C-alpha positions, 0 to 999 in steps of 0.5 A: 534870515535868507538862505540860498536855495536849489531847484532841480528843474531850474538847474536842469531845464533841458530834461530831454530831446526827442532822441534822449531819455529823461535824466535820472533825478537824485536828491541834492545831498547824500542820505545820512546813516539811519539809526539802527532799527528793524526793517526801515530802509533795508531795501526790502519789505515783507507784506506777509506771504510775499516780500517786495523790493523797489526797482528803479533801474529801467531800459526804455522799450518805447517812447510815444512821439505824439499825444493829445495835449502836445509834446508835454503829454508824451510818455516813455515806457520802461522795463525794469532791470537789475531785479534781484535773484529770486524776485519776479517782475510784476509790471512795467513802468511809464512816465511823462517825458517832461519829467526826470526819471525817478519812478519805481516798480515793485518786484516780488518773491514768495517768503515760503514757497513750500507753505502753499505748494498747491496755491503759491503766492505768485504764479505765471500768467496763462497767456496775454491779451494785446490791449493796444499796439502802435504802428507795429513798434510797440505792444501793450500786453495784459497778463491773463491770470490763472483762476484765483489770481490777479494781474497787478501790472501791464508789460510792453514789448517792441515785438508783435510776438506774445511775450513769454509767460516767464516775463511776469507774475500774477498774485494770488487774489487774497494777497491783492486789493482793488485799485483805481486810476489816479492821473492820465499819463498819456493819450494816443487816439482812443488809447489812454494810460493812467497811473494807479493807486489803492482805492482805500488810502489811510493809516490802516489801509493795506493797499500797496501800489505796484508802480505799474500802470493801467491802460485801455482803449475805453476812456471811461476806465470801466474795464479796470482789470489790474489790482494792487498788492495787500500788506498782510504783515501786522508787525509794521517792520518797515516803518521807522522807529522813533530814533529814525523819525527824529533823524528823518525830520532833522534831515528833511525838515522844511524851512518855512518862509512867511511874507515880509509884510505878514501881520499874523505870524505863527506861535506855539500853542502854549504861547497862545494859551499863556498870553490870553486865549480863553475857553468859552462854553455855550450858555455861560458868560465870559471865558476861562483862562487855558493852562499852557498845556491845555490840561483844562480843555475838554478832552475827546468827544466830538465837535458839538458846539459846546465849547470854543476858544476865542481872544479876550474881546474886552482887552484890545491890547491882549487881543492885538498881541495874540493876533500878531503871533510870536514866531520866536516861540513857534514850532511844528507839531509832527504826526507820523503815520503809515501810508499806502500799505505801510511802504511809505511814511507820511511826516505831517507837520502842523503849524499854528497861527493864532489869527488868519487875516483878511483875504485879498482878491484879484479881479482882472488886473485889480487887487482888492483887499478885504476888510474882514472876509477871511478872518478867523481865530485859530488857524491850523495849516499843514504840509506833509513829506512822504518817505519811502520805507525801502531806503528813507528817500523823500518822494513827494510833498503835500502842500495844504491850501485852505480846504485842499492842496496838492502833491508835488514830486520831489523833483519839483521841490525847492531845497535849501542849498547844500541840504535835502530840506525843502522850502515851504512858502506860507501865503500872506494872511491865510498861511496856505503852503506852496512850493515856490515863490509868487502869486497863486490864484484860487478861483478862475484862472481863465477869468483872472478872478479869485483869491490871491495867495502871495508867497515869498521869502523874508526874515520871518522863517521857521526851520522845522528840522530844529523847531518841532515836536512829535505829538503823535505816531500811533503805529509805534504803540501806546505810550511811545509818543506822549500826546499833548493835552490840547491835541485831544481838544476836538472842539473849535479853536475859534468862534463862529464868525458872521462877517459884517461884509455888505460893503466888501461884497458890494465892492466885489460885485461892482468890480465883476463883469456883468456876466458873472455877477450872479455867480459870485460865491462860485468864483471865490473859494472862501466864505463871504458871509461868515464861517464856523471856527476851525477845528484842530488837527485830530478833527481833520480828515487827513489825520487818519485818511490820505491827503485831500487834493 
């Protein structure tokens, strides 16, 4: 099955000229009406003593005309407008000019201004410090907070006169968290601007990014003097309920494409168990059949090497059948969790492949298929789509790529035509996820040496908006989601493998330039000599933490 796809940046390649502003981004299709709930997609989120709204309308204050790294690193700075009555600006917004305009900043108000009349949640700054100015047409101001308060954003003006203290609010210190720089947005001489994010990120981390930025004339970022907000509301009212979760998945669930020549396709976990996978225990000969639900797998504990799953090596026909997978049975296993102070929802979709095939290397112009290097039993991969709890909009997707991966903004995703469902491309044999078709090199792009990840469309496709199972959503409370037995299996889903790969490695070395032959293990981001069996989703760091890039 092939489907037409839409890619916003391809259809709108001329995002801006020197005189124009970045065009606003919008999803290809309208949002559905979300099922009734408590606080999800209501436009406002309570953080305890303060309530915040997401502001996405801006007036441009200044556009830099030069930057280190060329035009593509230039940026524009915006003042939020249309802030609801009673709410206050916390900081201004900036982004690079080669992107559609789709950012946000938060505005805030005190929920009960009279409750702490002597120490209100929000307070005007005492005054401002001028951080930097550009040729007398742009000025960057850091609010100087009263004692016991923190600045959470920076403001920008086109006049040299210090701004009125009414322009912005500082936040009481106990309602804030520490934050850190994320990526550098722009640099002009010694002046640099970074986006920010909470230092602690994960399911139960409370830090909330305001959406503003940090700027400094100190490149080592040692003078970080702004904070994030802290969510102190224990009710998690802004998170979606189970009905809303299902609607989110059915509306945004990505379509996953495998290569036409893919040999090792996905399957459901029950299919894997029912068709011959065995549980092995250290010190005991032979393997034990596994119930389709995984009810006889050891539950809980930690990966101590006592158990592992393997294919039945004495039955070649069954083993080969298991390696091929069964795409007809495959389904996505969904973990729903709070993100970034509970103002976002991460929908993590895990896909299981019974077997990970051998790697293919690229050495200059040569393509070198391996015989065994890269092979292992039990391959768990995932991708994540991040939803704004203010309105239910898709904001980003994380594409898992072996031991890492990366976030992709919604404006750079490919969508199934006529829908808001992104397209995910799964790499040949390794099943890493990518946002667009082509060849992705993991290794040294400068030398043209590394592991090939080839992705493209075929009739091997899984529609996760229809074929999924929610397996975990801890924030909903005990018993709301029934976790399958196999999810509690914390040991390895495949045996430890030692590759008999001397011939493969010799072949690689002989093809490498002399100058890099002694750095072979640093050039290829895979285990060349063997690897331990992979663990299941709950043993991964991102189960409770943020995605690892």
